[in-house]
PAPA-595168 format. One record per residue (C-alpha): residue number from 1; residue in three letters; chain; x, y, z. Coordinates in steps of 0.001 Angstrom, whole numbers. Each point is the difference from the previous one (the first is absolute). Layout:
! PAPA-595168
i / aa / ch / east / north / up
NUM / ALA / A / X / Y / Z
...
This chain:
! PAPA-595168
i / aa / ch / east / north / up
1 / MET / A / 106807 / 94238 / 97850
2 / LEU / A / 2645 / -1687 / 2139
3 / GLY / A / 2352 / 2922 / -493
4 / CYS / A / -2159 / 2036 / 2350
5 / LEU / A / 431 / -2681 / 2649
6 / ALA / A / 3779 / 176 / 165
7 / ASP / A / 1271 / 21 / 3542
8 / LYS / A / 3506 / -562 / 1278
9 / ASP / A / -1320 / -2478 / 2589
10 / LEU / A / -2174 / -2054 / -2338
11 / ASN / A / 1340 / -1727 / -3077
12 / TYR / A / -2072 / -1418 / -2813
13 / ASP / A / 527 / -3605 / 1157
14 / ASP / A / -1521 / 880 / 3375
15 / LEU / A / -2869 / 1791 / -1686
16 / ALA / A / -615 / -2957 / -2314
17 / SER / A / 0 / -2404 / 2946
18 / GLY / A / -2567 / 2111 / 1819
19 / LEU / A / -2223 / 261 / -3062
20 / LYS / A / 251 / -3761 / -562
21 / ALA / A / -1043 / -581 / 3608
22 / SER / A / -2953 / 2372 / -424
23 / LEU / A / -1168 / -1949 / -3040
24 / GLN / A / 339 / -3303 / 1834
25 / LYS / A / -2119 / 1306 / 2880
26 / ASP / A / -2494 / 1973 / -2113
27 / LYS / A / -603 / -1672 / -3357
28 / SER / A / -1890 / 3044 / -1248
29 / ALA / A / 2805 / 2455 / 845
30 / PHE / A / 959 / 350 / -3647
31 / ASP / A / -3393 / -246 / -1654
32 / ALA / A / -320 / 2420 / -2909
33 / ASP / A / -2536 / 2235 / 1713
34 / ARG / A / 2215 / 364 / 3073
35 / LEU / A / 3169 / 577 / -2037
36 / GLN / A / -1611 / 2965 / -1715
37 / ASN / A / -382 / 1753 / 3345
38 / TYR / A / 3385 / -730 / 1578
39 / THR / A / 2316 / 2887 / 731
40 / GLY / A / 3606 / -98 / 1162
41 / ASN / A / -1261 / 205 / 3569
42 / SER / A / -2364 / -2924 / -606
43 / VAL / A / 2899 / -2153 / -1175
44 / TRP / A / 2033 / 955 / 3086
45 / THR / A / -2958 / -928 / 2182
46 / LEU / A / -360 / -3403 / -1663
47 / HIS / A / 3675 / -652 / 457
48 / PHE / A / 121 / 941 / 3686
49 / LEU / A / -3292 / -1665 / 930
50 / TYR / A / 1032 / -3383 / -1324
51 / ALA / A / 3789 / -20 / -42
52 / ASN / A / 369 / -1487 / 3468
């Protein structure tokens, strides 16, 4: 899945940091029922909403 998220301006460490922040702020962000519905765009949104 992460292969579709490749971007020259965003490395995997940055993406991981943003996803970690999203989980810290929303404990249900990675619940099984939500994970089933995530798309590449959903992951980008999580990253950018919570990264800063």
